[in-house]
C-alpha positions in Angstrom: 0.2 -0.1 0.0 1.4 3.5 -1.1 0.8 6.4 1.3 0.0 9.8 0.0 -0.7 12.9 1.7 -3.1 15.8 0.3 -0.5 17.4 -1.9 0.0 14.4 -3.9 -3.4 13.4 -4.2 -4.4 17.0 -6.0 -1.2 16.4 -8.3 -2.8 13.1 -9.3 -6.3 14.5 -9.7 -5.0 17.3 -11.5 -2.9 15.0 -13.9 -5.9 12.9 -14.6 -7.7 16.1 -16.0 -5.3 17.4 -18.0 -5.0 13.9 -19.4 -8.6 13.7 -20.0 -8.7 17.0 -21.4 -6.0 16.0 -23.9 -7.4 12.8 -24.9 -10.7 14.8 -25.4 -8.8 17.4 -27.8 -7.5 14.7 -30.2 -11.0 12.8 -30.2 -12.7 15.9 -31.2 -10.9 18.7 -32.6 -12.6 22.1 -33.2 -12.1 24.0 -36.6 -10.7 27.4 -34.9 -10.8 29.3 -38.4 -13.0 29.4 -41.5 -11.6 31.2 -44.4 -11.6 30.4 -48.3 -8.8 28.2 -49.9 -9.6 29.9 -53.1 -11.9 32.4 -54.5 -13.2 32.3 -58.1 -15.7 34.2 -60.6 -19.2 33.0 -60.2 -19.5 30.4 -63.3 -23.2 29.0 -61.8 -26.7 30.1 -62.2 -28.0 30.0 -58.7 -30.9 32.4 -56.9 -29.5 31.9 -53.5 -26.4 30.7 -52.0 -26.0 27.0 -52.2 -23.2 24.3 -51.3 -21.6 22.4 -54.5 -20.3 19.1 -53.0 -18.6 17.4 -55.9 -17.8 17.2 -59.6 -21.2 16.0 -60.8 -22.9 18.5 -58.9 -20.7 21.4 -59.7 -20.6 20.4 -63.7 -24.4 20.4 -63.6 -24.6 23.8 -62.2 -22.6 25.2 -64.5 -24.4 23.8 -67.5 -25.8 26.8 -69.1 -22.7 29.1 -68.4 -20.1 27.7 -70.7 -17.2 25.7 -69.6 -15.4 26.3 -66.3 -11.8 28.0 -65.8 -10.6 25.0 -63.9 -11.7 21.8 -62.4 -12.2 21.9 -58.7 -10.9 19.3 -56.1 -13.6 18.0 -53.7 -11.1 16.1 -51.6 -11.8 17.9 -48.0 -13.6 20.9 -49.4 -16.8 22.2 -50.6 -17.8 25.2 -53.0 -19.8 27.8 -52.0 -21.7 29.6 -54.9 -22.8 33.0 -53.5 -24.8 35.3 -56.1 -24.8 39.0 -55.4 -26.0 42.1 -57.4 -22.9 44.2 -57.3 -22.7 46.9 -59.3 -20.3 47.1 -62.3 -16.7 47.7 -61.2 -17.3 45.4 -58.1 -16.5 42.1 -56.7 -17.8 39.9 -53.6 -15.3 39.0 -51.0 -15.0 36.8 -47.8 -14.8 39.2 -44.9 -14.0 37.5 -41.7 -15.8 34.5 -39.9 -16.4 33.3 -36.4 -18.0 30.6 -34.7 -20.6 30.9 -31.8 -24.0 29.1 -31.0 -23.0 26.1 -32.8 -22.3 27.7 -36.1 -20.1 29.7 -38.3 -21.3 33.3 -39.0 -19.3 34.7 -42.2 -19.4 38.3 -43.3 -19.1 38.8 -47.0 -18.3 42.9 -48.6 -18.3 44.4 -51.8 -14.7 45.8 -53.0 -13.5 47.3 -56.3 -12.5 44.9 -59.1 -9.2 44.0 -60.1 -8.1 43.1 -63.5 -8.1 39.5 -64.2 -4.2 38.0 -64.3 -3.0 37.0 -68.0 -2.8 33.3 -66.6 -6.5 33.5 -65.7 -8.0 34.4 -68.8 -10.2 32.7 -71.3 -8.1 32.2 -74.5 -9.8 33.3 -77.4 -9.9 29.9 -78.8 -12.5 28.6 -76.2 -16.0 29.4 -75.9 -16.9 32.4 -74.1 -18.3 31.6 -70.4 -20.9 33.8 -69.2 -20.5 35.0 -65.5 -23.1 35.6 -62.9 -22.7 38.3 -60.3 -21.1 36.8 -57.1 -18.5 34.5 -56.5 -17.5 31.1 -55.5 -15.5 30.2 -52.3 -14.0 27.0 -51.9 -13.9 26.0 -47.9 -13.0 23.2 -45.9 -15.9 21.0 -45.2 -18.1 22.0 -42.2 -20.1 19.9 -39.6 -21.9 23.1 -38.5 -24.5 25.3 -40.3 -23.4 28.4 -41.7 -24.8 31.9 -41.5 -24.1 34.3 -44.1 -24.0 38.1 -44.0 -24.3 39.5 -46.9 -24.0 43.3 -48.3 -27.0 45.1 -47.5 -27.9 43.2 -44.0 -29.0 40.4 -46.2 -28.7 37.1 -43.8 -29.0 33.3 -44.8 -28.3 29.9 -43.0 -27.0 27.1 -45.1 -27.2 23.7 -43.1 -24.0 22.0 -43.0 -22.5 20.4 -46.5 -23.4 16.6 -47.1 -21.3 14.2 -46.1 -19.7 12.5 -49.0 -19.5 9.1 -47.4 -23.0 9.0 -46.1 -25.3 10.6 -48.9 -27.9 8.9 -50.9 -25.5 8.4 -53.9 -21.7 8.1 -54.4 -19.7 11.3 -54.8 -16.9 12.2 -57.5 -14.9 14.2 -55.4 -11.8 14.5 -58.4 -11.6 13.8 -62.0 -8.6 13.8 -63.6 -8.3 13.0 -67.3 -5.2 11.4 -68.0 -3.7 11.9 -71.7 -2.3 8.2 -71.9 -2.9 4.8 -70.1 -5.2 3.6 -72.4 -5.0 1.3 -75.0 -5.9 -2.8 -75.6 -8.9 -4.7 -76.8 -11.2 -4.2 -73.8 -11.4 -1.4 -71.3 -9.4 -1.9 -68.0 -10.1 -0.6 -64.4 -8.4 -0.8 -61.1 -9.1 0.2 -57.7 -6.3 1.5 -54.8 -7.6 1.5 -51.4 -4.1 2.0 -49.7 -1.1 4.1 -50.6 1.1 1.4 -51.4 -1.8 0.0 -54.2 -1.8 3.8 -55.6 2.1 3.4 -55.9 1.6 0.2 -57.6 -1.3 1.8 -60.1 0.9 4.6 -61.0 3.7 2.5 -62.0 0.9 0.4 -63.9 -0.7 3.3 -65.6 2.7 5.5 -66.4 3.8 8.9 -66.6 0.2 10.5 -67.1 -0.5 9.4 -63.6 2.7 10.0 -61.8 1.6 13.8 -62.9 -1.2 13.2 -60.1 0.0 13.8 -56.6 -2.3 12.1 -54.2 0.2 11.7 -51.6 -1.8 13.6 -49.0 -4.9 11.5 -49.8 -6.2 9.8 -46.6 -6.9 6.3 -47.7 -8.8 5.4 -44.8 -11.7 7.7 -45.8 -10.9 7.7 -50.0 -10.3 5.4 -52.5 -8.9 5.7 -56.3 -10.4 4.2 -59.4 -9.0 4.1 -62.8 -10.7 3.2 -65.9 -9.1 3.2 -69.5 -11.5 2.5 -72.2 -10.3 0.8 -75.5 -8.9 3.5 -78.0 -11.5 5.6 -79.6 -11.6 8.4 -82.0 -13.6 10.4 -79.1 -13.5 13.8 -77.9 -11.0 14.7 -74.6 -12.2 14.3 -71.3 -14.8 12.4 -69.5 -18.7 12.7 -68.6 -19.7 11.0 -65.1 -22.9 10.2 -63.9 -23.8 8.6 -60.4 -27.0 6.7 -59.2 -27.7 4.0 -56.5 -29.5 1.1 -57.9 -30.8 -1.7 -55.4 -27.9 -1.1 -52.8 -24.9 -0.6 -55.4 -23.2 2.6 -56.0 -23.2 3.4 -60.0 -20.5 5.4 -61.5 -21.1 5.6 -65.2 -18.1 7.3 -67.3 -19.0 8.7 -70.7 -17.2 9.4 -73.5 -18.1 12.1 -76.2 -18.0 10.9 -80.0 -18.1 13.2 -82.8 -21.3 13.1 -85.4 -19.8 13.2 -89.1 -16.6 14.6 -88.0 -13.0 12.7 -88.3 -10.5 12.6 -84.9 -7.2 11.0 -84.3 -7.7 8.1 -82.2 -6.8 8.4 -78.8 -5.8 6.3 -75.8 -6.8 8.4 -72.3 -7.8 7.3 -69.4 -9.8 8.7 -66.1 -8.9 8.6 -62.4 -11.4 9.5 -60.0 -11.3 10.0 -56.2 -14.0 8.7 -54.5 -15.2 8.5 -50.7 -15.3 5.0 -49.1 -18.7 3.5 -48.5 -19.8 0.2 -47.2 -21.7 -0.6 -50.8 -20.6 -2.3 -53.9 -19.1 -0.2 -56.2 -20.1 -0.5 -59.9 -17.8 1.0 -62.6 -20.2 1.3 -66.1 -18.2 2.4 -69.5 -20.9 4.2 -71.3 -21.0 5.8 -74.8 -22.3 9.3 -74.7 -23.4 12.0 -77.5 -23.2 9.8 -80.7 -21.8 7.0 -79.1 -21.3 4.1 -81.3 -21.2 1.3 -78.3 -23.7 0.4 -75.7 -23.1 1.0 -72.0 -21.5 -1.9 -70.1 -20.3 -2.6 -66.9 -16.3 -3.1 -66.5 -15.7 -3.5 -62.8 -17.4 -4.3 -59.6 -15.9 -3.7 -56.3 -17.0 -5.1 -52.5 -16.7 -2.3 -50.3 -13.5 -1.7 -49.4 
């Protein structure tokens, strides 16, 4: 039996509380700041502030405004689209944010517009983009509501964005169009669920995959799928659609084929980043516009 005076008991109790507090801090970290990772011109149509949570929702929202100036990586991020009737020569900026009452409160403000940097201007050879008045803010994913305070004392509250691992349908968090990697008489599809499997996949695909940096990807939360169609005379890029059918997540990847126009034969491939989900995953290769082939399932993966 060990004797301990009152001072020793106080020290032991204090040490215990410190240990409990440290463990709690590790288990439930609280986000201390909220600021955009990047700010873009508003390239989607919307009547009120809204979340865009993955590649599919972003592409669907911008259909009427033309091609985007860039693709967005939604791994760990969401896009906040905010319309705002700004006067000519003004732009919408993120002001400051603070967390209170179990919600983030963010103030937006108008400021004089700055010239568009030369490297962000749309080349004259590309179709024009119709920009809406407002801005898009790339933010870390939130788990509490966001209260927006807009210019003119307008206030609106958005619920937390949907968790990509728990939504009704699978989410495409990143889509990389690779110039190479395809080829062969039949389509190929691989999945990487660990960093080691991703390195093996990079080596298999070749130089086009080595240019994609996924070194910071948390494979405990995400997986990577690579799809390589057989060579075809198709337009560059891929289209993606998602659905859930009888409890199975279905991702359909389409190519666009010309109608009456000769194109060189290409062998591209697509790299997708998806959330881990407790469902089977089916990868379907579709045809798309003027498609010379039918849809077909090229791979089905069990839950990782």
